[in-house]
C-alpha angles and dihedrals in degrees: 000000000000122000092235090063092050090051091047090051092053093046091051096044091050092050087051090049092051091047097046092052091047091050091048090052090051091049091049092053093048095043093242128146108292135228108256115252088232089063092051090052092045092056089049091049091050090061102277095117097119091051097046094045093046091048092047091061098033091057097027089236123156091352093131094053113089089203087069104030090052100026101053096049091043091054092046094048091046091052092048091049090050092051091048090049093048091048090049092051091047097243093125098045090108088071092063099046 
């Protein structure tokens, strides 16, 4: 797998994360059916942490819920640490060939 595709994936998943949080905020304001919290966490777990966290503070959405203010950054930091570990161990070298 080429690095450009990995980067493209993370750009897209973070745009989705930003968008899904923005849409959920809009739905909350209008009293519409909401995006399940499980979906928001799934997008974050799939690599959309930067997008969901940025959106959370841009739109002031879910900022009073510890589940999100602690959970999203914890997931993001864990994923970054895992990537650093895998790079250090050489498991992700194929991305840079």
